[in-house]
C-alpha positions, 0 to 999 in steps of 0.5 A, a space after each residue: 566272692 561267692 561260696 561256689 568259687 571259694 569251694 572250687 579254689 579249696 578243691 584245687 588246693 586239696 587236689 594238689 595235696 592229694 597229688 603230693 601225697 600220691 608221689 610221697 607214697 610212691 617214693 617219687 619225691 627226691 631229697 633235693 626237692 624236700 624244701 620246696 615240697 614242704 613249703 608248698 604243702 605248708 602254703 596249701 594247708 593254710 589255703 585250705 583251712 582259710 577257705 574252709 573257715 570263709 565258706 563256713 561263715 557264708 550264708 549261701 546254702 549251695 550244696 558243697 557236693 555241687 561245688 566240688 563236682 566241676 573241679 573233680 571233672 577237670 582233674 585230668 587236665 594235667 594228667 600228662 604233666 603228672 605222668 612226665 613227673 613220674 617218669 622223671 622221678 623214676 629215672 633218678 631214684 637216688 637220694 630218696 626221702 628218709 621215712 622220718 621226712 616222708 612221715 613229716 610231710 604226710 602229716 602236714 598233708 593230712 592236716 590240710 585234707 582233714 579240714 574238709 571232713 571236719 568242716 562237713 561234720 561241723 556243718 552237719 551238726 548245725 543242720 541237725 540241731 536246727 532241723 530237730 528244733 524246727 520239727 519239734 516246734 512244727 516248722 517242718 514236717 516229718 518227711 523233711 525232718 527224716 530227710 535231714 537225719 531226724 528219727 521220728 515215730 509214735 508221736 515222738 522224736 529221738 534226740 540227736 546225739 549232738 543235742 543229747 550231749 549238749 543237754 548232758 553237758 549242761 547237766 554236768 555244769 549244774 548237777 554237782 553229782 554228775 560233775 564229780 560222780 562216775 558216769 558210765 554209758 551203756 545199752 543196759 544194766 551195769 553191776 557194780 560189786 562192792 566190798 562186804 568183808 575186808 580181806 586179811 593180808 598174810 605176813 610171814 617174816 620167816 622163810 615160807 614153808 607152808 602154803 599161802 593161805 587164801 584171803 577171801 573177799 566177798 562181794 555183793 552186787 548193786 545193780 544200776 536199774 535205769 528209771 524212766 524219766 520224764 521232764 516237761 517244758 512249756 513254750 507259749 504259742 505266741 513265741 513259737 509264731 514269732 519267726 524272728 526269734 531263735 526258736 531252736 535255741 529257746 526250745 533247747 534251752 528250756 528242755 535243758 532246764 526241765 531235764 536238769 531239774 528232774 535229774 538233780 532231784 532224782 540223784 539228790 533226793 530220789 523222792 518222786 512218787 513211783 520213781 523213788 531212788 534208794 541210792 539217792 545222796 540224801 538217803 544213802 549218805 551216812 548220818 554224822 552226829 558230832 560228839 557235842 551238838 552245835 548251838 548256832 545261837 551260842 556265843 561260842 558257836 564258831 569254835 564248836 562248829 569248827 570242832 564238829 567239822 574236824 570230827 566230820 572230815 576225820 570220820 571217813 577212812 583214809 582212802 575217802 579222806 584223800 579224795 574228800 570234798 564238801 557239798 553244802 546247801 545255801 543255809 550251811 554256806 550262810 551259817 559258815 561264812 559268818 563264823 570264826 573260831 575264838 581266835 578269829 580264824 574264819 571257817 570258810 577260807 576263800 580260794 586264790 582262784 575260785 571257779 565261777 567266783 564261788 568256792 573256798 576251803 573248809 577245814 582244808 577241803 574244797 567246798 561247793 554249794 547247791 540248792 539241790 542239797 536242801 532238805 525237802 520242805 526245810 530249806 533253812 536247815 544247814 546240810 553238809 555232805 563230805 566224802 568221795 563223790 566219785 562213788 556216785 555211779 551214774 548210768 546213761 543209756 545211749 540213744 534213750 533220750 526222746 522228745 514228745 510234743 504235747 499240744 492238747 494238754 496245754 491248749 487252755 493256756 495257749 502253750 505247747 508242752 515238750 516232754 523229754 524222756 530218758 533212761 537213767 540211774 544214779 546211785 551212791 555205791 560203797 562198801 559198808 566197811 568204807 562209806 564214801 559220803 557222810 551227811 551232817 545236818 545241823 539241827 536246832 539245839 533244844 534248851 533243857 526244860 525247867 529251871 535250876 
């Protein structure tokens, strides 16, 4: 069965649902008919949804608007019958439906009619995604891209919302700060006030006679200032010429990876030249030093580490501890996985159902690891962060993401570059009275010089 015929069948079912809705709105369905009407609506809804799914699975590119035009022209064939039904209903208005019955039927009809709009949105998103990738790799020209809803200009192309969301979703999966931080979508700067001086509460056990004293809370403002963000992905010309390869998937996948690598470094380290981030996690987290340094080479290293971790997680204020979790690097994970206390208690406890097969608890708190937490130039240094990572505020500027194609720059290596541009800021923001995240760097213990 071809797509056009399926669309005509779907249009007939939708038309009948529309007729029933009109009768319902005009109170022209009697209570005696409710069982038959509900049964018909259920059948029609199932037909519409089944036909919509079948149409979506076909590769036929026939325009849906053309499919339904013919059916629309025949909608008056049963006009006389419809008017007869209206007259019959008008003559007998006793036993009309209750508002609850009408609402139930109307909801079922809406479900069937909404399948059409949902399917069109889904097809449109697929079309935009494919058109964007094909324009970026040069398979369609600018005129055709604009006709398909792609915005271009000045040598760049705006990333459609459907793909921008896909890139950001991937970033959330890979970037733990985006996963646990607080994301705000804006069209400009957003200011976050944080506490500078703690307020003092008033207590009075006696009957109040004097005026309540004012409690002052002073705030300072930290402004998230979006930085210009550039990430680069390259694809070989040979791959772009291979028409059998899923070019759009390859390009978008590479753009995701390039963007996320840049974003993660900006949020964790913030050390890109000319694009430094003073609120990056490594810079803004408060340094923690245990009362007794841990010597990883000592026989009692496990017990000393356990004691240090207890101190570490008890350092933040109660409000932060309640929402606390660990983010550590691979070096810290390797060290901790091997360690036990003197009574044989393992420091890292596996979760019953760990996400993605990796995860556990450390002194009672969830822990995840990422290579992004490494110390620059010293990946073997164990680094642990603990605290409430929702204090890491991320600002996404709506509609700012763009792609620019770079051909000449990589022509010597037979590659094409794709530069992704975005406006973004992400900073760890907290009150000096209530630091949200602490950092523990396990440093090597230098033995004392000289003999006894």
